[in-house]
Residue, then its C-alpha position, 0 to 999 in steps of 0.5 A: x800427540x796431544x797438545x798437553x804432551x807437546x807442552x810437557x815435552x817442551x817444558x821438560x827439555x827446556x825448549x822454547x821454539x817460540x823464542x829466537x835471537x839474532x846471532x852473527x854466525x861466521x863462515x866456517x874456517x874463515x880467518x879473514x872474518x875472525x880477524x875483522x871481528x877481533x878488530x871490531x871488538x878491540x875497537x869497541x873496547x877502547x876507553x872513551x876519548x872525546x878527542x877520538x870518538x868511536x862511531x858506528x854508522x849503519x844504513x838501512x832501506x825501509x818500506x813506508x807503510x800505512x794502515x788501509x783501514x781504521x782499527x776496531x777500538x778496544x772494548x771492556x774485556x777486549x783488545x784493539x783489533x788492527x787489520x793486516x792490510x796496509x798501503x804502500x807509500x814507497x821506500x826510504x833509507x835511514x842512516x844512523x850514527x851512534x857513539x855508545x860511550x858518549x850516549x849519542x845517536x843521530x838518525x837521518x832519513x833520505x829518499x834513497x841510498x846512493x854513494x852521494x847520499x853516503x858521502x853527504x852523511x859522512x860529511x855531515x858527521x865530520x863537519x857538523x856533528x864532530x867539527x874540530x875533531x882531529x880523528x874519528x874512528x868509524x865502524x861500519x859494515x863492508x856491504x859497499x866499498x867507498x872511497x873515504x876522504x881525509x877530513x881535510x879534503x871534506x872540510x875544504x869543500 
């Protein structure tokens, strides 16, 4: 099949194999997942209340990479060329807090992602970013199970 025929076939059927998007596909017939998703969507639909902020927290390991060689600079009629070779400089963990309705985000970087690091980030959220807030609604994935301390326990340390 010629390249033109493939292009025409894709165009006629409105297929775009070069494009993709991420989507959360629940496991089949998983009522627990559906209930949790409904709770999260309900939480995000709450009206803005600065006394009870809805904050999303996420954490992610990240590879630290650098360029192994210098790029070839662009010339008229041509683009800059980058080598795919890289140097590894280790890893780190990124913690992000977002309060979408207030237009707020905070990111921090740590060498690792331990239970202690997680607890310190939560403590920073409650004592430094939102001091005096009686209640914070924290939305996060359940990849890890941690004990969550009441605000009074954290601020008394």
